[in-house]
C-alpha positions in Angstrom: 0.0 0.0 0.0 1.0 3.7 -0.2 2.2 5.6 2.7 3.3 9.3 2.8 6.3 10.2 4.8 7.3 13.9 4.5 7.6 14.3 0.8 8.3 10.7 -0.1 5.9 8.1 -1.3 7.1 4.6 -0.1 5.8 1.6 -1.9 7.0 -1.4 0.1 7.3 -5.1 -0.9 5.1 -6.3 2.0 1.9 -6.3 0.0 3.6 -7.9 -3.0 6.6 -10.1 -2.4 7.8 -9.6 -6.0 7.5 -5.8 -5.9 10.7 -3.8 -4.9 10.4 -1.1 -2.3 10.3 2.3 -4.0 10.9 5.8 -2.7 9.3 8.3 -4.9 9.0 12.1 -4.8 5.4 13.5 -5.1 6.3 14.3 -8.8 7.3 10.7 -9.5 4.3 9.3 -7.5 1.9 11.3 -9.7 3.8 10.7 -12.9 3.9 6.9 -12.5 0.5 6.3 -11.2 0.9 6.1 -7.4 -1.8 8.6 -6.6 0.0 11.9 -6.1 -3.1 13.5 -4.6 -4.1 11.1 -1.9 -3.0 7.7 -0.6 -6.4 6.3 -1.4 -5.7 6.6 -5.2 -2.7 4.4 -5.0 -2.2 1.5 -7.3 0.2 -1.4 -6.6 3.3 -1.9 -8.7 2.2 -5.3 -10.2 -1.3 -4.1 -11.0 0.0 -1.0 -12.7 2.4 -3.0 -14.7 -0.5 -5.2 -16.0 -2.2 -2.2 -17.6 0.6 -1.7 -20.1 -0.2 -4.3 -22.7 -4.0 -3.7 -22.6 -4.1 0.1 -22.6 -0.9 1.1 -24.3 0.4 2.9 -21.2 3.9 4.3 -20.8 6.2 2.2 -18.7 8.1 4.0 -15.9 11.7 3.5 -15.0 10.4 1.7 -11.9 8.7 -1.1 -13.9 5.2 0.3 -13.6 2.8 1.9 -16.1 -0.2 4.0 -16.4 -2.8 3.3 -19.0 -3.5 5.8 -21.8 -7.1 6.0 -20.8 -6.6 6.1 -17.0 -7.0 9.1 -14.7 -3.2 9.1 -14.2 -2.6 9.3 -18.0 -5.1 12.2 -18.1 -3.0 14.0 -15.5 -5.6 14.6 -12.9 -5.6 18.3 -12.0 -2.0 18.7 -13.0 -2.3 18.6 -16.8 -1.6 16.1 -19.5 1.8 15.0 -20.7 2.1 16.1 -24.3 5.7 15.3 -25.1 7.4 11.9 -25.0 10.4 12.3 -22.8 12.9 10.1 -20.9 13.6 10.1 -17.2 17.1 11.4 -18.0 15.7 14.3 -20.0 13.3 15.3 -17.2 16.1 15.0 -14.7 18.3 17.3 -16.8 15.5 19.9 -17.2 14.8 19.7 -13.5 18.5 20.5 -12.7 18.6 23.3 -15.2 15.4 24.8 -13.9 16.6 24.7 -10.3 20.1 26.1 -11.1 18.9 29.0 -13.3 16.1 30.1 -11.0 18.3 29.9 -7.9 21.0 31.9 -9.7 18.4 34.6 -10.5 16.8 34.9 -7.1 19.6 34.1 -4.7 22.5 35.8 -6.6 21.5 38.2 -9.4 18.5 40.0 -8.0 20.2 40.6 -4.6 23.3 41.7 -6.4 21.4 44.4 -8.3 19.9 45.7 -5.1 23.4 45.8 -3.4 25.2 47.5 -6.3 22.6 50.3 -6.5 23.6 51.2 -3.0 27.3 50.7 -3.2 28.4 52.1 -6.6 29.5 55.7 -6.5 29.1 56.5 -10.2 26.5 58.3 -12.4 26.0 55.0 -14.2 24.7 53.3 -11.1 21.1 53.3 -12.3 22.0 51.7 -15.7 24.1 49.1 -13.9 21.2 48.3 -11.5 18.7 48.1 -14.4 21.1 45.9 -16.5 21.7 43.4 -13.6 18.0 43.2 -12.9 17.1 42.7 -16.5 19.6 39.9 -16.7 18.0 38.4 -13.6 14.6 38.7 -15.1 15.8 36.9 -18.3 17.1 34.1 -16.1 13.7 33.9 -14.3 11.9 33.7 -17.7 14.1 30.9 -18.8 13.6 29.1 -15.5 9.9 29.6 -15.8 9.9 28.1 -19.2 11.8 25.0 -18.0 9.4 24.8 -15.0 6.3 24.9 -17.2 7.8 22.2 -19.5 8.4 20.0 -16.5 4.9 20.7 -15.2 3.4 19.6 -18.4 5.5 16.5 -18.5 5.4 15.5 -14.9 1.9 16.8 -14.1 2.6 19.2 -11.3 1.2 22.5 -12.5 -1.2 22.5 -9.6 1.5 22.4 -6.9 2.2 25.5 -4.7 5.7 25.7 -6.0 4.6 26.1 -9.6 1.7 28.5 -8.9 3.9 30.7 -6.7 6.7 30.7 -9.3 4.4 31.7 -12.2 2.9 34.5 -10.0 6.3 35.8 -9.0 7.7 35.9 -12.5 4.5 37.7 -13.7 4.8 40.2 -10.9 8.5 40.8 -11.8 7.2 42.3 -15.1 5.2 44.8 -13.1 8.3 45.5 -11.0 10.3 46.4 -14.1 7.7 48.9 -15.1 7.6 50.4 -11.6 11.3 50.8 -11.8 11.3 52.6 -15.1 8.4 54.9 -14.1 9.8 55.9 -10.7 13.2 56.6 -12.2 11.6 58.9 -14.8 9.8 60.7 -12.0 13.0 61.1 -10.1 14.8 62.6 -13.1 12.0 65.2 -13.5 11.5 66.1 -9.8 15.0 65.4 -8.5 13.6 63.7 -5.5 12.1 60.4 -4.6 8.4 59.8 -5.1 6.1 57.4 -3.2 6.4 55.1 -6.2 10.1 54.7 -5.4 9.3 53.2 -2.0 6.7 50.9 -3.7 9.3 49.8 -6.2 11.8 49.0 -3.4 9.5 47.1 -1.1 7.6 45.3 -3.9 11.0 44.1 -5.2 12.0 42.9 -1.7 8.7 41.0 -1.3 9.2 39.3 -4.6 12.8 38.4 -3.8 11.8 36.8 -0.5 8.9 34.9 -2.2 11.3 33.7 -4.9 13.9 32.4 -2.4 11.2 30.6 -0.3 9.7 29.1 -3.4 13.1 27.8 -4.3 13.1 25.8 -1.1 9.6 24.5 -1.9 11.0 23.4 -5.3 13.8 21.5 -3.6 11.3 19.6 -1.4 9.0 18.9 -4.3 11.9 17.4 -6.3 12.9 15.3 -3.3 16.3 16.9 -3.4 19.1 15.7 -1.1 19.4 17.1 2.4 22.9 18.4 1.5 21.4 20.3 -1.5 18.7 21.9 0.7 21.3 22.9 3.3 23.6 24.4 0.6 20.7 26.4 -0.8 19.8 27.7 2.6 23.4 28.6 3.5 24.0 30.6 0.3 20.6 32.3 0.5 21.3 33.2 4.2 24.7 34.6 3.5 23.5 36.7 0.6 20.6 37.9 2.8 22.9 39.0 5.6 25.1 40.9 3.1 22.1 42.6 1.6 20.7 43.6 5.1 24.1 45.0 6.1 24.5 47.0 2.9 20.9 48.4 3.2 21.5 49.2 6.8 24.7 51.1 6.1 23.0 52.8 3.1 20.2 54.0 5.3 22.7 55.8 7.6 24.2 57.6 4.5 27.6 55.7 4.7 27.2 54.0 1.3 24.9 56.4 -0.5 25.9 57.0 -4.1 26.4 60.7 -5.1 23.7 60.5 -7.7 20.4 58.7 -7.8 
């Protein structure tokens, strides 16, 4: 039978002596027909395998299959797989998605916020905008990879995916806010209320993006070491950002031009 422990679905060999014990992430559990939504929807490894010949289902790397006409093949609430892929291809896309989005939210976006407060040059705004546009480009690529994974592994209805799409969409608004508030600053030579909205909206999106990265690691059943490494890097960058903002607020690192 199916039991849920943290984020791992364990299918043991006790119910079927010829079935190997499996440890599947929620993504793999849904993809290969072990429920994904609730333990009551589980199917045993041998019974799932029997559906292959009769229904033309796709065999999983674990020796099980979901029939083409089954609820699992239809994707439940997570969408329908539309592209034939291998486990290796999905794994590579998952690694690329995690790496690119982590780079955007943990490194590039905070760097843009730090540089705008540290650089003592008239080009500071252009540098800030360029770094953030690069980060947004990475986020768009990461989103595309994530949607591809969602369509192929049927997890478009998970919190990680929903939050990710919402954050990337909101980043487009953040870019517009930045351009408008800078235009107002150039005309009035002083900050407007929109400037504060831009700053705090960006910080909220940054925090959401970093938290969502942690949710993605859990969803992908990442190793404990990987989760720790992500947390450590995000924590160090966060401390540096807070220190720089703190010094900037006292006037010690303010650039000479806005």
